[in-house]
C-alpha positions in Angstrom: 38.8 99.0 132.8 36.7 99.5 135.8 36.7 95.9 137.6 32.7 95.8 137.6 32.7 96.6 134.0 35.2 93.9 133.3 33.2 91.3 134.9 29.9 92.5 133.2 31.6 92.2 129.8 32.7 88.8 130.6 29.2 87.9 131.7 27.6 89.4 128.4 30.1 87.3 126.1 29.6 84.0 127.9 25.7 84.8 127.8 26.0 85.7 123.9 28.0 82.5 123.2 25.4 80.5 125.4 22.6 81.6 123.5 24.2 81.1 119.9 25.1 77.4 121.3 21.7 77.0 122.5 20.2 78.0 119.2 22.6 76.0 117.4 21.5 72.7 119.4 18.0 73.3 118.9 18.7 73.7 115.0 20.8 70.4 115.2 18.4 68.5 117.3 15.5 69.4 114.6 18.0 68.5 111.9 18.7 64.9 113.6 15.3 64.5 114.4 14.2 64.9 110.9 16.8 62.9 109.5 18.5 66.0 107.3 20.8 64.9 104.5 23.5 66.5 103.0 22.8 69.5 100.9 22.0 68.9 97.2 24.5 69.8 94.7 22.8 72.0 92.0 25.3 72.1 89.5 24.8 68.4 88.2 28.0 66.9 86.9 28.0 65.6 83.1 29.8 62.9 81.6 33.0 63.5 79.6 32.3 66.0 76.8 33.4 65.7 73.2 37.1 66.9 72.8 37.8 70.5 71.5 40.6 69.2 69.4 40.4 71.2 66.3 44.0 72.0 66.4 44.5 68.5 64.9 43.3 68.1 61.3 40.9 65.3 61.0 41.8 62.5 58.5 40.3 61.9 55.3 38.3 59.0 55.5 36.7 57.6 52.7 33.1 56.6 54.2 29.8 58.3 54.2 29.7 58.4 58.2 32.6 57.6 60.6 33.7 58.3 64.4 36.7 57.5 66.6 36.4 57.3 70.3 39.2 57.1 72.9 37.6 54.7 75.2 40.3 55.5 77.8 39.0 59.0 78.2 35.7 58.8 76.9 36.3 61.5 74.3 35.6 61.5 70.6 38.6 62.2 68.9 37.1 62.8 65.5 33.9 62.2 63.5 32.0 62.6 60.3 28.3 62.4 59.9 28.2 60.6 63.2 24.2 61.1 63.3 23.7 60.2 60.1 20.8 57.5 59.6 22.1 54.4 58.0 21.2 50.6 57.6 23.6 48.8 60.2 23.8 45.6 58.5 25.3 42.8 60.7 26.7 45.5 63.0 23.1 45.0 64.4 24.7 41.7 66.1 26.5 43.8 68.6 23.0 44.6 70.3 22.0 40.9 70.1 25.3 39.9 71.6 25.0 42.4 74.4 21.7 41.2 75.4 22.8 37.7 75.3 25.9 38.6 77.7 23.4 40.3 79.8 21.2 36.9 80.1 24.1 35.0 80.8 25.1 37.4 83.7 21.7 37.3 85.1 21.5 33.5 85.0 18.6 33.4 82.5 20.9 31.5 80.2 23.8 29.1 80.7 27.1 29.3 78.1 26.5 25.1 78.0 22.6 25.3 77.7 21.6 23.5 74.2 19.0 24.8 72.3 17.2 23.9 68.9 17.2 25.8 65.9 13.6 27.0 64.7 12.2 26.5 61.3 12.2 30.4 61.3 15.9 30.7 62.1 16.9 27.9 59.6 15.0 29.8 56.9 16.8 33.0 57.3 19.0 33.9 54.6 22.4 35.8 54.5 25.7 34.7 56.1 25.4 31.4 58.2 27.3 29.2 60.5 25.2 26.3 59.2 23.3 24.9 62.2 21.8 21.3 61.7 18.0 21.7 62.9 18.1 18.2 64.0 21.3 18.7 66.3 21.1 20.9 69.4 23.7 23.6 69.7 25.2 25.3 72.5 24.7 29.1 73.5 28.5 29.1 73.6 28.8 27.8 69.9 26.1 30.1 69.0 27.8 33.3 70.1 31.2 32.0 68.3 29.1 31.3 65.2 27.2 34.8 65.3 30.2 36.9 66.3 33.3 35.2 64.1 31.1 33.8 61.5 28.4 36.7 61.6 25.7 33.7 61.2 22.2 35.1 60.8 21.0 31.6 61.7 22.9 31.8 64.8 21.6 35.4 65.8 18.1 34.2 65.3 18.4 31.2 67.5 20.1 33.2 70.3 17.2 35.7 70.2 14.6 33.0 70.6 16.7 31.4 73.6 16.9 35.0 75.2 13.4 36.5 74.5 11.3 33.2 74.0 10.4 34.6 70.5 12.2 36.8 68.0 9.6 39.6 68.2 9.9 39.7 72.0 13.7 39.8 71.8 13.6 42.7 69.3 11.5 44.6 71.7 14.0 44.1 74.3 16.7 45.4 71.9 14.6 48.7 71.3 14.0 49.2 75.2 17.9 48.9 75.8 18.6 51.5 72.9 16.0 53.9 74.6 17.5 53.4 77.7 20.9 54.4 76.3 18.9 57.3 74.6 20.0 56.1 71.0 17.9 58.5 69.1 18.9 57.2 65.7 18.5 53.6 66.0 15.4 51.2 65.7 15.7 47.4 65.3 13.3 45.3 63.3 15.2 42.0 63.8 18.5 40.6 65.7 20.3 40.1 62.5 20.5 43.3 60.4 19.0 42.0 57.3 17.6 45.0 55.0 14.3 46.4 56.4 13.2 50.1 55.9 12.3 50.4 59.8 15.9 49.0 60.7 18.6 51.8 61.1 21.0 53.2 63.2 24.1 55.7 63.2 27.8 55.8 63.8 27.2 57.5 67.1 24.7 55.1 68.4 26.8 52.1 67.2 29.8 53.0 69.0 27.9 53.5 72.3 26.5 49.6 71.9 30.2 48.6 71.0 31.5 50.5 74.0 29.0 49.0 76.5 30.2 45.4 75.4 33.6 46.2 76.1 33.1 48.3 79.4 30.2 46.0 80.8 31.5 42.6 79.6 35.0 42.7 79.3 35.5 38.6 79.8 32.9 37.9 77.4 34.7 40.3 74.8 37.9 39.0 75.3 36.3 35.4 74.8 34.7 36.0 71.7 35.5 38.7 69.6 39.3 38.2 69.3 38.8 34.9 67.8 40.1 34.4 64.3 38.4 31.7 63.0 35.8 29.3 64.2 34.8 25.7 63.2 31.2 24.2 63.3 29.6 21.4 61.6 33.0 20.7 60.2 33.0 24.1 58.0 35.6 26.7 59.2 35.1 30.2 58.6 37.5 33.3 59.4 36.7 36.3 61.2 35.5 39.1 59.0 37.3 41.6 61.0 40.6 41.0 59.0 42.6 43.5 60.9 42.8 40.8 63.5 45.3 39.1 61.4 47.4 42.2 60.4 47.4 44.5 63.6 48.3 42.7 66.9 46.7 45.5 69.0 43.1 45.0 67.4 41.1 42.6 69.4 37.6 42.9 67.7 34.9 43.9 66.9 32.2 43.4 64.0 31.7 43.9 60.4 28.7 44.5 58.2 27.5 44.6 54.8 24.3 44.9 52.6 23.6 46.8 49.5 22.1 49.7 51.3 24.6 50.1 54.2 27.7 49.3 52.2 30.8 47.8 53.7 31.0 48.7 57.4 33.3 47.9 60.3 33.6 48.6 63.9 37.1 47.9 65.2 38.7 48.1 68.6 42.5 48.1 69.3 44.5 48.5 72.3 48.1 49.5 72.4 50.6 50.0 75.1 51.5 53.8 75.8 54.1 55.0 78.4 51.3 55.8 80.8 49.4 52.8 80.4 47.4 51.0 77.8 45.2 52.8 75.5 42.0 51.6 73.8 40.5 53.3 70.5 37.3 52.4 68.9 36.9 53.2 65.2 33.3 52.9 63.6 33.4 53.2 59.8 30.2 53.0 57.8 29.4 53.1 54.0 32.6 52.3 52.2 32.5 51.1 48.6 34.5 47.8 49.1 35.5 45.4 51.9 39.2 46.3 51.0 38.3 49.9 51.5 36.6 49.3 55.1 39.8 47.7 56.3 42.1 50.3 54.9 39.9 53.2 56.2 39.8 51.7 59.7 43.6 51.2 59.8 44.1 54.9 58.9 41.5 56.3 61.4 43.1 54.2 64.1 46.8 54.9 63.2 45.7 58.5 63.3 44.2 58.5 66.6 47.2 56.8 68.1 49.9 58.9 66.4 48.3 62.3 67.2 47.0 62.0 70.5 48.0 61.4 74.1 46.0 60.2 77.2 46.8 61.9 80.3 45.5 60.0 83.3 44.3 62.3 86.1 43.6 59.7 88.6 43.5 55.7 88.8 40.3 53.9 89.6 39.5 54.3 93.1 42.0 56.7 94.1 41.0 60.2 95.2 41.3 63.2 93.1 40.8 65.5 96.2 40.3 64.8 99.9 37.6 67.1 101.3 36.5 67.9 104.8 33.1 66.5 106.0 30.9 68.1 108.6 28.6 66.5 111.2 30.3 63.0 110.0 31.7 60.1 111.8 34.7 60.5 109.7 36.3 64.0 109.1 37.2 63.6 105.5 36.2 61.9 102.4 38.1 61.0 99.0 36.4 62.2 95.7 37.4 60.5 92.8 36.0 57.8 90.3 35.8 53.9 90.0 37.3 53.8 86.9 40.4 55.8 85.6 40.0 59.6 84.7 41.9 60.4 81.5 41.6 62.9 79.0 42.8 63.1 75.2 44.8 65.9 74.1 46.9 66.7 70.9 50.3 65.0 71.3 52.8 66.9 73.6 50.0 69.3 74.9 49.4 67.5 78.3 51.5 70.0 80.3 48.8 72.7 79.3 46.1 71.0 80.9 44.1 72.8 83.8 41.9 71.0 86.1 39.2 72.7 88.5 37.1 70.7 91.1 33.6 71.9 91.6 31.8 70.8 94.8 29.4 71.7 97.4 31.1 73.7 100.5 30.3 72.9 103.2 29.9 69.0 102.6 27.7 67.6 105.3 27.3 63.9 106.2 25.8 61.2 105.8 27.4 60.5 102.2 27.0 57.2 100.3 29.9 55.5 98.5 29.2 56.1 94.9 27.0 59.1 95.6 27.9 62.0 93.0 29.6 64.9 95.0 31.3 67.3 92.6 32.7 67.5 88.9 36.3 67.6 87.7 36.4 70.1 84.9 39.3 70.0 82.6 40.3 72.6 79.9 43.2 72.8 77.5 44.4 76.4 77.0 41.4 77.9 78.1 39.0 75.8 76.1 36.6 73.2 77.9 37.8 70.0 77.2 36.0 67.3 79.5 34.0 67.0 82.6 34.2 64.1 84.8 31.6 63.2 87.7 33.2 62.9 90.9 31.9 60.5 93.6 32.6 59.6 97.3 34.8 56.7 97.4 33.6 55.6 100.8 30.6 55.8 103.0 30.6 58.5 105.6 27.9 58.0 108.2 26.3 60.9 110.4 27.9 61.6 113.5 26.4 61.3 117.0 24.2 64.1 118.4 27.1 66.2 120.2 29.6 66.0 117.2 26.6 67.2 114.9 25.7 70.0 117.5 29.7 71.1 117.8 30.1 71.1 114.0 26.7 73.2 113.4 28.0 75.7 116.1 31.5 76.0 114.2 29.7 76.2 110.8 27.3 79.0 112.5 30.6 81.2 113.4 32.5 80.3 110.4 
């Protein structure tokens, strides 16, 4: 090439790069000046879906409706009429317990706080812990009395301690149900005594029960596994009789009315080769007390024997580490703050396929806990579960020159 032309070509190349960089700097300056955030992720991730596990025949459970939830994976393993509206009987007390635990957590109530039983609570029929209205009782004892002994007098007294009045507390129950989108549930009282407007479903009750275990694990461990409780010199056994025969069972609650039939929600945790695994069984409308026990045990054993949990990521550990542009850090880990696991038919774990969907490029700033992408899991080509992935740490925006340089690199990428 002629020397003059070579010089001219070099000048043109330099000027072209200069103008590209200049435009990039202007765009970056506008971005910094306007405080532009990372691009929104259009494909909003969803929670774990109901498992496509039809390959395993569902058990024959003699109940009007039932559901088995794997709490480790968040997947429903099997169900029958899960949305059938029914009287929940004393399973109602799970919501009463949840709101009481919430009041304790928020400091609106103390465990050692003494309260008096009202005349309304004293007149409430059904099962009782036998509170003496002349003697104040602690919130702690009321919780034992309601959960272990299924005391309606305890539930009514707690509702007044938390809500001020029973009617105000019932409004709190229905607000909480609405926040969880429990479409089949409406409460009329904190006890579960028969009322035409008082109803729920196996699906909705599984959500309430799971929230107690997940949101208040210490309270769950304190009250629900107790086998008997003595108050006012009267000892009553826990009605969850599987506590006495199955060492893996650690709660939860029974219920019975003529309309509801015999109902029970049972939680069991058993050691597995890859870690502890918890199942939650909801059985509603059996024809006897013995049947609800037998059918609950059958459902739990079926779930433990026929499925494995495959752990895809430990809590707080990244599923994937991805590049970050325009950030003070060049990478961020995407994962979850609880274990990510999926349930599969026994022995099928090797056939799992995972796929991470996320925005690209990923631009700072990023907030710890911000949903960034989705981990989609399939089994032999069929969608199995979907888990949101979040940023495991904050990534602040970089300085002006780093953002400008990354903008330029993205332009020519």
